[in-house]
C-alpha atoms as one frame of an Amber mdcrd trajectory, in Angstrom:
protein
 -81.350 123.062 -40.490 -80.427 120.781 -43.376 -78.254 123.551 -44.811 -76.333
 123.810 -41.526 -75.719 120.079 -41.472 -74.658 120.230 -45.121 -72.150 122.978
 -44.319 -70.639 120.948 -41.478 -70.339 117.648 -43.334 -67.594 118.736 -45.755
 -65.228 120.163 -43.083 -65.767 117.121 -40.859 -64.989 114.724 -43.711 -61.882
 116.728 -44.662 -60.750 116.699 -41.026 -61.279 112.946 -40.646 -59.680 112.018
 -43.971 -56.722 114.427 -44.112 -56.028 116.253 -40.860 -56.653 113.533 -38.262
 -54.353 110.886 -39.829 -51.497 113.387 -40.270 -52.022 114.607 -36.714 -51.920
 111.055 -35.341 -48.822 110.112 -37.348 -46.923 113.189 -36.160 -48.089 112.683
 -32.574 -46.930 109.078 -32.335 -43.695 109.805 -34.201 -42.826 112.468 -31.612
 -43.743 110.071 -28.779 -41.404 107.467 -30.283 -38.534 109.966 -30.522 -39.029
 111.044 -26.911 -39.074 107.457 -25.657 -35.835 106.632 -27.508 -33.884 109.104
 -25.366 -30.927 111.228 -26.387 -28.920 110.609 -29.516 -25.136 110.370 -29.257
 -24.826 113.908 -30.606 -27.351 115.278 -28.090 -25.596 113.427 -25.270 -22.260
 114.960 -26.350 -23.808 118.437 -26.492 -25.268 117.949 -23.017 -21.876 116.898
 -21.638 -20.233 119.900 -23.324 -22.780 122.255 -21.750 -22.240 120.631 -18.359
 -18.478 121.114 -18.707 -18.972 124.779 -19.671 -21.321 125.346 -16.744 -18.761
 123.844 -14.337 -16.036 126.113 -15.743 -18.253 129.183 -15.411 -19.176 128.256
 -11.830 -15.470 128.024 -11.018 -14.841 131.421 -12.591 -17.716 132.983 -10.661
 -16.356 131.545  -7.423 -12.911 132.979  -8.219 -14.364 136.402  -9.006 -16.397
 136.404  -5.790 -13.292 135.523  -3.760 -11.370 138.371  -5.424 -14.217 140.802
  -4.727 -14.473 139.595  -1.117 -10.753 140.260  -0.642 -10.666 143.642  -2.387
 -14.092 144.997  -1.417 -15.647 143.086   1.496 -18.830 145.220   1.411 -19.719
 144.483  -2.227 -22.362 141.895  -1.408 -24.236 144.166   0.956 -24.030 147.125
  -1.461 -25.522 145.151  -4.332 -28.130 143.186  -2.378 -26.463 139.743  -2.592
 -26.734 138.957   1.070
């Protein structure tokens, strides 16, 4: 029994002295970054993606209108209705 306790003491001490402090520092650093919100660069990237998504939605709408005019049955054939 004493041998088992002796085997567990070293890993527990290593965990408490090395692993736990690093884990806590990284945890609270990530919490701080999340609470600070988006950086200017991230905000710009988000706006760029939003602009691209709007352009693609417009293109999809245009393509659907063209398909509706040229092949009115396309939605039913491909299961979109």
